[in-house]
N, C-alpha and C positions, 0 to 999 in steps of 0.2 A: 504495501499500498504506499503510495507516494504521501509527501508531505501536505498535499492539497487535498482538500473535500470539497469537490467544486459544486457547486457555490455556495458561499453561505448568505447572499445578499440577496439573491432572485429566485421569488417564490415561484413555484411551478402551479399548474393547474390540477386539481383532482387529488389534494396530498392529506394526509391524515398526519396533523402536526403533534407528535409525542415530546411530553415535558416529562422529564423524570425527576422527581424532589422528593428527596427521603425516602420515605417508603409509600409515596404515592405516583401515579400514572395520571398525567391529565391529558386528555386527547381531543383534539379538535380537528374537524372536517373543512378545509378548505378548498371550496368548490366555485370557480368562478370568481365572482366579485364575493360570495358569499362566505361566512365563516360560520359553522354551527359545533356547537359546543357538543360532542360525543357524551362524556363525562368523567370524572375521575374516579379511578379504580387503585385499590390497596395492590402494593407489591405483593401479592401472595397468590397461591394457587387458585383460589376463589374469585379473587379481584381479575386475575389475568384469564381465568374461563369467561366470567363477564363481559371483559373486553372483546374477548373474540365473538361473544354470542350478540354483541352490540353491533360489532362489523359485520357478521355475516346477516342481520337483519337488513342491510341495506344494499343494494346490488352496486349502486355508484361507490360507496365505500368499499366495496370487496374488489373494485379494480384500483382502489387509491394506492399509491406509492406511499411509502411512510418516510417522513422527516423526522430526525430529534432537533428539538427546538432547545438551545441553550440560553440561558439567562447571563446576564452581565457579571454574574457571580463566579460562572464557571467558565470565561473566557477573558481575554483582554482584548478590548475594543478600543481604538483611538484613531486621530486623524493625524496624516504625516503629511510632511512638504518632501515632493520630490523632483527633480529636474525634470523639465518637459521632454526631453528625447528619451525617458523611460517609457514614454507611452507604448514603444512598440513591445517591449519584453518588461513589463510590468511585474508580473509573476515572478521571472527569473532575478530581478534587481532586488525584489524585496526578500527573496530568499536569500540572496548573497548578503546582504546586510540585515538581516534579522535578529542579529545581536546587537546592531546597533538601534533598533527599535523598541529591541524588546530584552528582558533578562535571560533570552532562550537563543538557542540557534536553531536553524532550520529542521535538523533531523529530530529535534525533541517535540516539533508541534504540528498539525495540521493548521492549514491558514487559508486566508482568503482576501482579495483586496479589490477594491474599486475606485474608479476615480470619482471625485463628488461632484464634479462637472464643471463649470467654466475655470480656465485658467486663472491662478492670483495674478501672474503675470506673464509677459510672453515666454520666461524662462522656469519658470516653476508652477506645479501645479498641486493641487490639494488631494488627497485619497484617503480612503476608511480602509483601515485594517483590522481584521478580525482573526486572534490566534486562541487556539485552545489546546493546551498540553496535551501530548498523547496520553500522560498518566492520568490525565482526568477525563479523557475522552473514550479511552478504550476500555475501563470498565464498564460504563454507561452502556457501551454497544453490546457487550459481553452480557450484562444483567439482562437485556432485551432480547439478545437471542436465546438466553437460557428459557425465555417464555415462549420461543417459537415468534417474536417478531423481529424481522429483519428489515433493518433502515437502510435506505439509498442513500440518505442525502442529510446534511447536518445545517441547520440554519442558527442566526441568533436574533433573538427578541430584541428589538428596537425599543423597548421601555422596561 
């Protein structure tokens, strides 16, 4: 698995958004422009069975891909300033400079970066960087997998 879980920032259609907090699994269904709360399930055999039953009851949800949503406490999220010429190879530049932007090197993390929009000057651009240590993400994915939940993406809550 590479150091990048693509993409953190771009939501897809027909996604079951999973948030694993302590002993609870919170699930929302993102379908088009609509978000529907599926429920909050205890992380135990009974709760996971209830989760699977809720998904089976809706054909659209059965077709959905699973996305693990991280909150700001589970990842490092910051704005960074980069030279404008990095636009053509943004991921490589950020990976190479990871230890300058964070307390980690790129082998220790999964990350994504996107441009903020309009350049701040002709030579500089602003970008958003989301970084999650592998030691944080891998146990979450393992816990979900043990309950028969295979996530295909990771995203970051913006609140």
